[in-house]
C-alpha positions in Angstrom: -35.4 -60.0 88.0 -34.9 -63.2 89.9 -31.2 -64.1 90.4 -32.0 -67.5 88.9 -33.6 -66.0 85.8 -30.7 -63.6 85.6 -28.1 -66.4 85.5 -30.1 -68.4 83.0 -30.5 -65.4 80.7 -26.8 -64.5 80.8 -25.6 -68.0 80.1 -28.2 -68.5 77.3 -27.1 -65.3 75.6 -23.4 -66.2 75.8 -24.1 -69.7 74.4 -26.1 -68.2 71.5 -23.1 -65.8 70.8 -20.8 -68.8 70.7 -22.9 -70.7 68.1 -24.1 -68.0 65.7 -21.8 -65.2 64.6 -24.5 -63.1 62.9 -26.4 -62.5 66.3 -23.2 -62.2 68.4 -23.3 -58.5 68.6 -27.0 -58.5 69.5 -26.5 -61.1 72.2 -23.7 -59.2 73.9 -25.8 -56.0 73.6 -28.5 -57.8 75.5 -26.0 -58.9 78.2 -24.8 -55.3 78.5 -28.4 -54.1 78.9 -29.0 -56.7 81.7 -25.9 -55.5 83.5 -27.1 -51.9 83.3 -30.7 -52.6 84.4 -29.6 -54.7 87.4 -27.1 -52.2 88.7 -23.8 -53.8 87.8 -21.0 -51.3 87.4 -19.7 -52.9 84.2 -20.2 -55.7 81.8 -17.2 -57.4 83.3 -18.8 -57.3 86.8 -21.8 -59.2 85.5 -19.7 -61.7 83.5 -17.4 -62.3 86.5 -20.3 -63.2 88.7 -21.6 -65.7 86.2 -18.3 -67.4 85.3 -19.2 -70.6 87.2 -22.6 -71.1 85.5 -21.3 -70.1 82.1 -18.3 -72.5 82.2 -20.5 -75.3 83.6 -23.0 -75.0 80.7 -20.2 -74.6 78.1 -18.5 -77.8 79.2 -21.8 -79.7 79.7 -22.9 -78.8 76.2 -19.5 -79.9 74.8 -18.9 -76.6 73.0 -15.2 -76.7 72.0 -13.0 -74.7 74.2 -11.3 -73.3 71.1 -14.4 -71.1 70.6 -13.9 -69.3 73.9 -12.3 -66.4 72.2 -15.7 -65.1 71.2 -16.2 -64.1 74.9 -13.3 -61.6 74.8 -15.6 -58.6 75.1 -17.2 -60.0 78.3 -13.8 -60.2 80.0 -12.2 -57.0 78.8 -9.7 -58.5 76.3 -8.4 -55.8 74.1 -7.9 -56.4 70.4 -6.9 -54.2 67.5 -10.1 -53.4 65.5 -8.4 -53.2 62.2 -6.7 -56.6 62.6 -9.3 -58.3 64.7 -9.8 -61.1 62.1 -6.1 -61.9 61.9 -5.0 -65.2 63.3 -2.6 -63.6 65.8 -5.2 -61.4 67.4 -7.7 -64.3 67.6 -5.1 -66.5 69.3 -4.3 -63.7 71.7 -8.0 -63.3 72.6 -8.4 -67.1 73.1 -5.3 -67.2 75.3 -6.5 -64.3 77.5 -10.0 -65.9 78.0 -8.5 -69.3 78.8 -6.2 -67.7 81.3 -9.0 -65.8 82.9 -11.3 -68.9 83.1 -8.6 -71.6 83.7 -9.7 -72.3 87.3 -13.4 -72.8 86.5 -12.6 -74.6 83.3 -10.3 -77.1 85.0 -12.8 -77.8 87.7 -15.6 -78.4 85.2 -13.5 -80.6 83.0 -12.4 -82.7 85.9 -16.0 -83.1 87.2 -17.3 -84.0 83.7 -14.2 -86.2 83.1 -13.4 -84.6 79.7 -9.8 -85.7 79.2 -9.3 -84.4 75.7 -10.5 -80.9 76.4 -8.5 -80.9 79.7 -5.3 -81.8 77.8 -6.1 -79.2 75.1 -6.4 -76.5 77.8 -3.2 -77.6 79.5 -1.3 -77.5 76.2 -2.8 -74.0 75.4 -1.6 -72.7 78.8 1.8 -74.3 78.4 1.8 -77.0 81.1 1.0 -80.6 81.8 -2.5 -81.7 82.8 -1.5 -82.8 86.3 0.2 -79.4 86.9 -2.9 -77.6 85.6 -5.0 -79.5 88.2 -2.5 -78.9 90.9 -2.5 -75.2 90.2 -6.3 -75.0 90.5 -6.8 -77.7 93.0 -8.7 -75.5 95.5 -11.4 -74.7 92.9 -11.6 -78.4 91.8 -12.3 -79.4 95.4 -14.8 -76.6 95.9 -16.8 -77.6 92.7 -16.7 -81.2 93.7 -18.0 -80.5 97.2 -20.7 -78.3 95.9 -21.8 -81.0 93.5 -22.0 -83.6 96.3 -23.9 -81.2 98.5 -26.4 -80.4 95.8 -27.0 -84.1 95.1 -27.5 -84.8 98.8 -30.0 -82.0 99.1 -32.2 -82.6 96.0 -31.1 -85.9 94.5 -30.8 -84.3 91.1 -29.7 -86.7 88.3 -28.8 -83.8 85.9 -25.3 -83.6 87.3 -22.5 -86.2 86.7 -22.9 -89.0 89.2 -19.3 -90.2 88.9 -16.7 -90.2 91.7 -15.8 -86.5 91.3 -12.4 -87.0 92.9 -11.4 -90.0 90.8 -9.2 -87.8 88.5 -9.6 -90.5 85.8 -9.4 -87.8 83.1 -6.0 -86.5 84.3 -3.3 -88.4 82.4 -0.2 -89.1 84.5 -1.8 -88.1 87.9 -1.5 -90.8 90.5 -4.8 -91.1 92.5 -2.9 -91.6 95.8 -0.9 -88.4 95.2 -4.1 -86.5 94.4 -5.8 -87.8 97.5 -3.0 -86.6 99.6 -3.4 -83.1 98.3 -6.9 -83.0 99.8 -5.6 -83.2 103.4 -3.0 -80.4 103.0 -3.8 -77.4 105.1 -3.2 -75.1 102.1 -5.6 -77.1 99.9 -8.3 -77.0 102.6 -8.1 -73.2 103.1 -8.0 -72.7 99.4 -11.1 -74.9 98.9 -13.0 -73.0 101.6 -12.2 -69.7 100.0 -13.4 -71.0 96.6 -16.6 -72.3 98.2 -17.3 -68.9 99.7 -16.9 -67.4 96.3 -19.6 -69.8 94.9 -22.2 -68.7 97.5 -25.0 -66.8 95.7 -28.0 -64.9 96.9 -29.6 -61.6 96.1 -31.7 -58.8 97.6 -35.4 -59.6 96.9 -37.5 -56.8 95.6 -40.6 -56.4 97.9 -43.9 -54.8 96.9 -44.6 -51.4 98.3 -47.0 -51.3 101.1 -47.6 -48.9 104.0 -47.0 -49.6 107.6 -48.2 -47.4 110.4 -46.1 -46.2 113.2 -48.2 -48.3 115.7 -47.8 -51.4 113.5 -44.1 -50.9 113.4 -43.9 -50.5 117.2 -45.9 -53.8 117.5 -43.6 -55.6 115.2 -40.5 -54.4 117.1 -42.1 -55.8 120.3 -42.7 -59.1 118.6 -39.4 -59.6 116.9 -36.8 -61.7 118.6 -33.1 -60.9 118.1 -30.8 -63.1 116.1 -29.5 -63.8 112.6 -30.5 -66.7 110.5 -28.6 -68.1 107.5 -29.8 -66.3 104.4 -30.3 -69.3 102.2 -31.6 -67.2 99.3 -33.1 -68.7 96.1 -32.5 -72.2 94.8 -29.1 -71.8 93.2 -27.9 -74.1 90.4 -24.6 -76.0 90.6 -21.7 -75.2 90.7 -22.9 -72.2 92.7 -24.8 -72.7 96.0 -26.6 -70.9 98.7 -25.4 -70.8 102.3 -27.2 -74.0 103.4 -25.6 -76.0 100.5 -22.2 -74.5 101.2 -22.3 -75.6 104.8 -23.4 -79.0 103.7 -20.4 -79.1 101.4 -18.0 -78.2 104.2 -19.6 -80.9 106.3 -18.6 -83.4 103.5 -15.1 -82.0 103.7 -15.0 -82.7 107.4 -16.0 -86.3 106.8 -13.1 -86.7 104.3 -10.5 -85.4 106.8 -11.3 -87.2 110.1 -13.5 -89.7 111.8 -13.7 -87.8 115.1 -17.0 -86.4 116.1 -15.3 -83.5 118.0 -16.7 -80.6 115.9 -14.5 -78.0 117.6 -11.3 -79.8 116.8 -12.5 -80.4 113.2 -13.3 -76.8 112.7 -9.9 -75.8 114.2 -8.4 -78.1 111.6 -10.5 -76.7 108.7 -9.8 -73.1 109.7 -6.7 -72.8 111.8 -6.3 -69.6 113.8 -3.3 -68.5 111.7 -5.4 -68.7 108.5 -8.4 -66.8 109.8 -7.0 -63.5 108.6 -6.5 -65.0 105.1 -10.2 -65.9 104.8 -11.3 -62.5 106.1 -8.9 -60.8 103.6 -10.5 -63.0 100.8 -14.0 -61.7 101.9 -12.7 -58.1 101.7 -11.3 -58.8 98.2 -14.7 -60.0 97.2 -16.3 -56.9 98.6 -13.9 -54.7 96.7 -14.7 -56.6 93.5 -18.4 -56.0 94.0 -17.8 -52.2 93.7 -21.1 -51.4 95.3 -23.2 -53.7 93.1 -26.3 -54.9 95.1 -26.2 -58.4 93.6 -22.5 -59.0 94.1 -22.5 -57.3 97.6 -25.4 -59.6 98.5 -23.2 -62.6 97.6 -20.4 -61.2 99.9 -22.8 -60.8 102.8 -24.1 -64.4 102.3 -20.5 -65.7 102.2 -19.7 -63.8 105.4 -22.8 -65.3 107.1 -21.7 -68.8 105.9 -18.2 -68.3 107.3 -19.6 -67.1 110.6 -21.7 -70.3 110.9 -18.7 -72.4 109.9 -16.6 -70.9 112.7 -19.4 -71.6 115.3 -18.2 -70.2 118.7 -14.9 -69.1 117.2 -16.9 -66.4 115.4 -16.6 -64.5 118.7 -12.8 -64.0 118.3 -12.0 -60.3 118.5 -10.3 -60.5 115.0 -13.4 -62.0 113.3 -15.9 -59.7 115.1 -13.9 -56.5 114.1 -13.5 -57.5 110.5 -17.0 -59.0 110.1 -18.8 -56.0 111.7 -16.7 -53.6 109.6 -17.7 -55.4 106.4 -21.4 -55.6 107.4 -21.4 -51.9 108.3 -20.1 -51.0 104.8 -22.6 -53.4 103.1 -25.5 -51.9 105.1 -25.3 -48.9 102.8 -26.0 -51.0 99.7 -29.7 -50.9 98.7 -31.5 -54.0 99.9 -28.8 -55.2 102.3 -29.4 -53.0 105.4 -31.8 -55.5 107.1 -29.5 -58.5 106.7 -26.4 -56.5 107.6 -27.8 -55.1 110.8 -29.1 -58.5 111.9 -25.7 -60.0 111.4 -24.1 -57.2 113.4 -26.6 -57.7 116.2 -25.8 -61.4 116.3 -22.0 -60.8 116.4 -22.3 -58.2 119.2 -24.4 -60.5 121.2 -21.8 -63.3 120.8 -19.1 -61.0 122.2 -21.2 -59.4 125.0 -23.2 -62.4 126.2 -20.8 -65.3 125.6 -17.5 -63.4 125.5 -14.5 -63.4 123.1 -13.1 -66.8 122.1 -9.6 -67.4 123.5 -8.7 -70.9 122.4 -9.8 -74.5 122.8 -8.2 -74.9 126.3 -9.3 -71.5 127.6 -12.8 -70.2 128.5 -14.6 -67.5 126.7 -13.5 -64.0 128.0 -16.3 -61.6 128.5 -13.9 -58.8 129.3 -12.2 -59.1 125.9 -15.6 -59.4 124.2 -16.6 -56.1 125.8 -13.4 -54.4 124.7 -14.2 -55.4 121.1 -17.7 -54.1 121.4 -16.5 -50.8 122.9 -14.5 -50.1 119.7 -17.4 -50.9 117.5 -20.4 -49.3 119.3 -19.9 -45.7 117.9 -19.9 -46.8 114.3 -22.7 -49.2 114.8 -25.0 -46.6 116.5 -24.2 -44.0 113.8 -25.0 -46.4 111.0 -28.3 -47.6 112.6 -29.3 -44.0 113.4 -28.6 -43.0 109.8 -30.7 -45.9 108.5 -33.7 -44.9 110.7 -33.4 -41.3 109.6 -33.3 -42.3 106.0 -35.9 -45.0 105.8 -38.3 -44.4 108.7 -41.0 -42.8 106.6 -40.6 -45.3 103.7 -43.5 -47.5 102.9 -41.4 -50.1 101.0 -41.5 -53.4 102.9 -37.8 -54.1 102.4 -36.8 -50.7 103.7 -39.3 -51.1 106.6 -37.6 -54.3 107.7 -34.3 -52.5 107.6 -35.7 -49.8 109.9 -37.0 -52.4 112.3 -33.6 -54.0 112.5 -31.9 -50.7 113.1 -34.3 -49.9 115.9 -33.8 -53.3 117.5 -30.0 -52.7 117.4 -30.4 -49.3 119.0 -32.6 -50.7 121.7 -29.7 -53.2 122.6 -27.4 -50.2 123.4 -29.8 -47.6 124.8 -32.2 -49.5 127.1 -32.1 -50.4 130.8 -31.2 -53.9 129.7 -27.9 -52.8 128.3 -24.7 -53.0 130.3 -24.0 -49.7 132.2 -20.6 -49.3 130.4 -22.2 -49.8 127.0 -25.1 -47.5 127.9 -22.6 -44.8 129.0 -20.8 -45.2 125.7 -24.0 -44.9 123.7 -24.9 -41.7 125.6 -21.7 -40.2 124.1 -23.0 -40.6 120.6 -25.6 -38.5 118.7 -29.1 -38.4 120.3 -31.4 -40.9 118.8 -34.0 -39.8 116.2 -37.2 -38.4 117.6 -39.5 -41.2 116.6 -42.2 -42.8 118.7 -40.7 -46.3 118.7 -37.5 -45.0 120.3 -39.0 -42.5 122.7 -38.0 -44.4 125.9 -34.5 -45.2 124.6 -34.0 -41.5 123.6 -35.1 -40.3 127.0 -32.7 -42.7 128.8 -29.8 -41.7 126.5 -30.4 -38.0 127.2 -30.7 -38.6 130.9 -27.4 -40.4 131.1 -25.7 -37.8 128.8 -26.9 -34.9 131.0 -25.1 -36.3 134.0 -21.7 -35.8 132.3 -19.7 -32.6 132.9 -19.7 -30.2 130.0 -16.0 -30.8 129.3 -16.7 -34.6 129.1 -19.4 -33.9 126.6 -16.9 -31.8 124.5 -14.4 -34.7 124.6 -17.1 -37.1 123.5 -17.9 -34.9 120.5 -14.1 -34.9 119.7 -14.0 -38.7 119.8 -17.1 -39.4 117.8 -17.8 -36.4 115.5 -16.2 -38.1 112.5 -18.5 -41.2 112.6 -21.7 -39.4 113.4 -24.4 -38.9 110.7 -24.8 -35.3 109.7 -28.3 -35.0 111.3 -27.0 -36.8 114.4 -24.1 -34.5 114.7 -26.4 -31.5 114.4 -28.6 -32.9 117.3 -25.5 -33.5 119.5 -24.3 -30.0 118.7 -27.6 -28.5 119.7 -27.2 -30.3 123.1 -23.8 -28.8 123.6 -25.0 -25.3 122.7 -27.8 -25.5 125.3 -25.4 -26.6 128.0 -22.9 -23.9 127.1 -25.5 -21.2 127.4 -26.7 -22.7 130.7 -23.3 -21.7 132.2 -21.4 -25.0 132.2 -17.7 -24.5 132.1 -14.5 -26.3 132.5 -11.7 -23.7 132.3 -8.6 -24.4 130.3 -9.7 -28.0 129.5 -12.8 -26.7 127.7 -10.6 -24.2 125.8 -8.3 -27.0 124.6 -11.2 -29.2 123.6 -12.7 -26.2 121.7 -9.5 -25.7 119.8 -9.5 -29.4 118.7 -13.2 -29.2 117.9 -12.7 -26.3 115.5 -10.1 -28.2 113.6 -12.4 -31.2 113.3 -15.2 -28.9 112.2 -13.0 -27.5 109.5 -12.0 -30.9 108.2 -15.7 -32.1 108.2 -16.9 -28.8 106.6 -19.3 -28.5 109.5 -19.9 -24.8 110.2 -21.9 -25.6 113.3 -18.9 -27.2 115.1 -16.6 -24.3 114.1 -19.3 -21.9 115.2 -19.7 -23.4 118.7 -16.0 -24.0 119.3 -15.0 -20.5 118.1 -17.7 -18.9 120.2 -16.3 -20.6 123.3 -12.8 -19.5 122.4 -13.8 -16.0 121.7 -15.7 -15.6 124.9 -12.8 -17.1 126.8 -10.4 -14.7 125.2 -12.6 -11.8 126.1 -12.8 -13.0 129.7 -16.5 -13.3 129.6 -16.8 -15.7 132.5 -20.3 -14.8 133.2 -21.6 -16.2 129.9 -20.4 -19.8 130.5 -16.7 -20.3 130.1 -13.9 -19.0 132.3 -11.4 -16.7 130.8 -8.5 -18.1 128.7 -5.1 -17.9 130.4 -3.5 -14.5 129.7 -0.6 -16.0 127.6 -3.0 -18.0 125.5 -5.3 -15.0 125.2 -2.5 -12.7 124.0 -1.2 -15.4 121.6 -4.7 -15.8 120.1 -5.0 -12.1 119.4 -1.5 -11.6 118.1 -1.2 -11.5 114.3 1.1 -14.3 113.1 4.4 -13.6 111.5 4.7 -14.2 107.7 6.6 -17.4 108.3 3.9 -18.8 110.6 1.0 -18.4 108.1 1.4 -21.8 106.5 1.0 -23.6 109.9 -1.5 -21.1 111.5 -4.1 -23.3 113.3 -7.6 -23.2 111.9 -9.1 -22.6 115.3 -7.2 -19.4 115.6 -8.4 -18.1 112.3 -12.0 -19.0 113.2 -11.6 -17.7 116.7 -10.3 -14.3 115.4 -13.4 -14.0 113.2 -15.6 -14.9 116.2 -13.9 -12.4 118.5 -14.7 -9.6 116.1 -18.2 -10.9 115.8 -18.5 -11.1 119.6 -17.2 -7.6 120.0 -19.8 -6.3 117.6 -22.5 -8.2 119.4 -21.4 -6.8 122.8 -21.4 -3.3 121.3 -24.7 -3.7 119.7 -26.2 -5.2 122.9 -25.0 -2.1 124.7 -26.5 0.2 122.2 -29.7 -1.7 122.2 -29.9 -1.6 126.0 -29.3 2.1 126.1 -31.9 2.7 123.5 -34.4 0.5 125.3 -33.9 2.4 128.6 -34.3 5.7 126.8 -37.5 4.5 125.2 -38.9 3.3 128.6 -38.0 6.7 130.2 
């Protein structure tokens, strides 16, 4: 369903529930059905996403706030079923709903200049109207900015055309005092957080159509890198899409200063010391989404909006680390992989090409930008590889676009255009999937990987095994097996790496890793240098073959247990090989 239709349906059903008690149960059952069919984790998740639209319609329609208690089921307000009709329980439900919605209610009442209802709400919550406005000032400013931006974009006359910051409806509030609040750093940061929470968009369901491998390769060649603002559908006030949100923030700039120096204005809007707060707010929104595709799409749109707001400061190491981490997590949500990967590609390009932002008076630092990227490349590659493996054969257009974005991202790291240091790091990761569109990149990655000593390949597996996809780790493991059988060795260093690899394999429940590492250890313990690994030092060998004391059992290393089993297996194999060779010679004779 269209996100616009979804919002309209939810608001309409809630308004019906407020006006007609006989159909209240049916209305809420319909809302619950909508939540389930659209993938929300709970009824509250759906209601929380539509609070702004619901409150706006409630206040616009002049439905008394005293009726808000009927929405208690939407917002998880508990009531005693046997005494639900009692006045005390009804008051409790009303108080709980008013407390939950107080920010949005205050903003809507100020924008629509409904003095009586604002005073009723303040009295219900036990405070003066001016204190209520002060406590929710960030949301009031955000709604006002969104209103102005909507009006400037479409010229709609359906919204109040009054001076939204006149505060005429707030008895006892001095206009000069209220205006001074707007310029406070705390109020500005608060308003930006609230604006980001109003950003709405949604994954768009695409029709299923087939795309050949040749057509996909042609599209990859034609696509240019970069990430655009996901404006999404036309969103109704007080919510907004990314474009309207940026217009609203532009209005805030005009209120604060007359200078045309955008860099200084942005520094004033989002000081460096508050950057972490805004990123934390985005993580909170992500956690509230709980994996819901609709809510997660809103989070991604808010992240894109914030990136465009920061401009070149979006290349600060702190922002890139947090933003890429959020985008990587969101890439696993159905319908968001394409947008998430394009955003990641843009952020990495900012860091690699332009460098990390160091401050107004200092130039961009490419060195610091690369350091940030080095930390992120392993997770980005593993995520992109997993998406290609999962969606490559899909004929759904939306999934096809995600596959294209993943391939373009992999080409940035594993092509001759990539920086040598990044290409070397990419070669440590799992081999790329065997698909025609990535054939050149896969060959280059394998060529670079083959130049590393076997012990370095083991260490690379130790560093990255935990972030590799299951199939990717299996391909990397096969490469190590082939090299071990070719006779590559590294002495005691390989033995130590194999010990650590066994423990990682046990923690990942990966029998293949345990198998390879234990095989190396058992051959080393047996002194089978001719099969690929030099013998383990005598002391280590004796220790590995000595049964542990009872007091040591609790801390007995997993690699020793696995190694002991492999030693026995290897002894059996050697014995059987000897018998087989003897029998074969006898047969020939």
